[in-house]
N, C-alpha and C positions, 0 to 999 in steps of 0.2 A: 299375437303380440304385435303392436304398432311399431312403425319405424322409429318413433320418438323414444320408445321405451328401449329399442334394440341398440341405438347408437351409444348411450352411456355405457352399456354392458360391453359393447366392442372396444370402447375406449379403455375401460378398466382392464379387459383381457390383454389389450396391446401393451398397457403399461406393465402388467405382470410378466408378459413375455420378455419385455426389454430388460426387466430386473433379474430374470432367471440366469442369464450368463454371469452376471457379477455375483450372485449368491453361489453359483457353482464353482467359481473360482476362489471364493472367501473360505478361509479356514473357519470351521464351526467354532473354534475357541475364540475367535475374534469377534464373534456375534453376541457373546454374553460377557457378564462381568469377569474381569480378570481375577485369577486366585491371589495374586500378589506374592510377596516374599517375606511377609512378617506374620506373627500370630494373629494380629488384630485383623489383617486383611483377609486371612482364612475365615475368621469369626464373622466378618462382614459378608464374605461370599456364601457361607452357610445360611446366614440370615436371609440374604437375598434369594437363595434357591428355595428355602422354606416359603417365604412370602409368595414367590412366583408359583409354586405348585398349589398353594392355597388359592391364589387368584385363578389358576387354570381349572382346578376342580370346581370352585365356585361358578366360574363361567360355564362350564360344561352343564352343571346342575340347573343353573338359571335358564339359559338359553335352550338346553334340552327340554326343559318343562314348558318353555313357550312354544317351540316348534312342534312338540308333540301335541299340545293342546290345539295349535292352529290346524294341524292336519287330522287329529282324531275328532275334534268336535267342530269342524267346519260346517257352515250353514248348508252347503250343498248335500251334506249327508243327512239332513234333517235334524241336526243337534238343536236342542232347546236349552237356553241358559237357565241354570238353577237360580232360584229366587231364595236368598237368605240373607241376613243382616249382620250376624255375628256368629263366631266360632271360637269358643275359649281356647281349645286345644291349638288350633292354627296360630291364634295370636300369640300364645306362649311359645310355640315352636319358632315363629319367625322374629321373636325377641330373644330367646335363649341361644339359638344357633349363632346369630351374629356376636352375641356376648362372648361365647365360648371361642369363636374364631379370633376375636380381638385379643382375648387373653393368650391364646396360643402364640400370637404374633408379638404381644407386648412383653411377655416374659424374657424371650431371648433378646429382644431389642434393648430392654433395659439392662440386662447383663452386659451387652456390647457397649452401651454408653458408659457404664460404670468401668468397664475394662479400659476404654479409651482414655478416661480421666486419671487412671491410677499410674502415676509416674514414680511411685515409690521404688526403691532398690535399683534407681537408674545409676549406671556406672560412669557416665559423662554426660555433659551438658553442652549443647550447641545453641547459640543465640542466632535466630534468622530476623534480619531487618530488611524490609522492603523499601526501596528507593525508587524514584522515577529516573531511570527504568533499569535497574539492576538489583542484585542481592549482595547484602553483606553477611558473612558468616564468621561468628566469634566462637572459638573454642575456649570456652570459660575457663575449664580446668587446666588449660595448657598455655594460655596467653597468646595464642595464635589466632589471626584474623586474615580474611581475604574478601576481595570484591569479585562478584561473578556476574558478567554481562554477555550479550549476544556475542558470539565469535565473529571475527573479522571477515571470514569467507562469507557468512550469511549476511553480515551488515553491509558488505560491498554488494553482493548480488541483489539485495532488495532495493537499491538505489535506482531510480530511473535513469535509463539511458547508460546503465553501467556496462552494457555489453556482455555481461555475464548471465548465462542461462540458469536460473535456479534449480532446474531440474538436474544439473550436472554437479550441484553442491551437496555432499553428503550430509544427511541429517539437517537439511535446510531449515532455519529458524528454530531448530531444536539442539543447537550445539553451542557451548559457552566457551569463553576463554579460560575460566578457572572453574574447576568441578569441586563440589562438596565431596570430600574424601571421608569415608567412615569405615569403621572395622566391622567385620562380620561377628555375629555372636554376642555382642554388646547391647545391653538396654540403654538407648540414647534417648535423654530427655531434650526436647525442643522447646525453646522460648521464643515465641513469634511476635513481632511488633512491626512498627513502620515509623519512618521519619517524616513523612509528607502527607500522603493520602493513603486511603484503604487499598491494600494489596490482598492477594490471596496465595499461600504457598501450597502447591498441589502437585504430588507425585503419586499417580494412580496405584503403583506397585507397593506403596506404603499402606494403602487402605484408608487414607484420611485426607482432609483439606482443612487448612486453617486460615481464617482471615488474619491478616497483619493490620492492626488498627494503631494509629499514632496515639501515643500516650497510654496504651494498654498492652499488657503482655498476657498471651495465652500460652498454655502448656499442652503438650502432647508427647508422645514417645514412639519409638520404633526399635524393633530388634530384627534385623535383617539377617536371614538365615543362609543366603546363597550369595557368593561373589558375583559381581556383575555391575552393568550400568543401567541406571533407571532414570527415565527421563519424565519431566513435568513441565508445567507453565504456571504463570500467574493466572489466576482463575476469577480475577475481580477487575472490572474495568477501571483502569487508573490513569487514563490519559492517551495522548496520541501514539505512544509507543508500547501500549499495553501488550500488543501481540508479539513484542520483540523482547519478552523477559523470561526466556526458557530457564529450566532447572535441570541440572544433570547431577545425579548422586552416583558416586562410584564407591561400591563396597569392596573392600580388600580384606584378605586374611590378615589376622593380627600381626604377624611379622612384617608384612609388606606396609601395613598401615603405620608401625612404628618407625619404620624407615622414611616413609613420606613425612611424618610428623617431625623427625629430627631435621630433615632437610628444610622444612618450613621454618623452624626455630632458628636455624643457622642463617637463612636468607633474611628473616625478619628481624634479627638481633641488632644489626647496625641502625636500623630504622627506629627501633624501640629506644636504643641508647641515646640518639639524636633527639627524640622527643622528650626523654627524661631529662637530658641537658638543657633544653630549652626551657622546660618547666622550673628546673632549678634556677636558671638565670632570671626568669620572670619573678619568682619568689624572692630572690635576693635584691632585686630593684625596687621592691614595694617599700 
């Protein structure tokens, strides 16, 4: 083997050895699609694994046949290529097998899509509105709303010459000033839209991503099974501060959620009363 052929192999081996320590310290669970915390995210994970194994088995079969043919029928062993122009059985086989594989993948994928769109029997509704560069959440059934933007700690650390090391900021660029708080065990319908440009609301643990489009409302749902904090980000390039639109969903047990909801209603009641009074004044002067 010539030096010209050896050098690329050495470079590839060096790169593989450089990545080895990283893979050794990485948790295997972080190298795959996460399970998530909703029924739909579990369905997506199962679909992902099905398609992954179909691809693995297909790859082993295809490349195995290629390498076997290369070794078994190599010219140095005196192999002579067969001369034929058609084979009905082989042509049927390489048409039928891919068709069966596609059906095996398409059936569960279709079920998953139908499941994602089924917002029936939802127990509450939250409207998500994307703005440059924050989120507004409206609890439609409760008359509560809040704005959620990048936390002050991250916002200060990201400024040039701030003197703050971003590595010292917990959850840098992933923390918000106001979290979206939801109850565990309730099916929640999400209505997603935007007021200026296209955004995308994405929390990996929920198992889906929705584009937020001005003048258009999309529906989706989630039923979170476990209390916890689940983080996401805007997943659509929406302007200069696109990278500073984190999402934080805090799932609470029902009793704790109701306490939080009562606190929000009490805090927003004076603001709502002032808005209503202003609207009445405007109506009276017309």
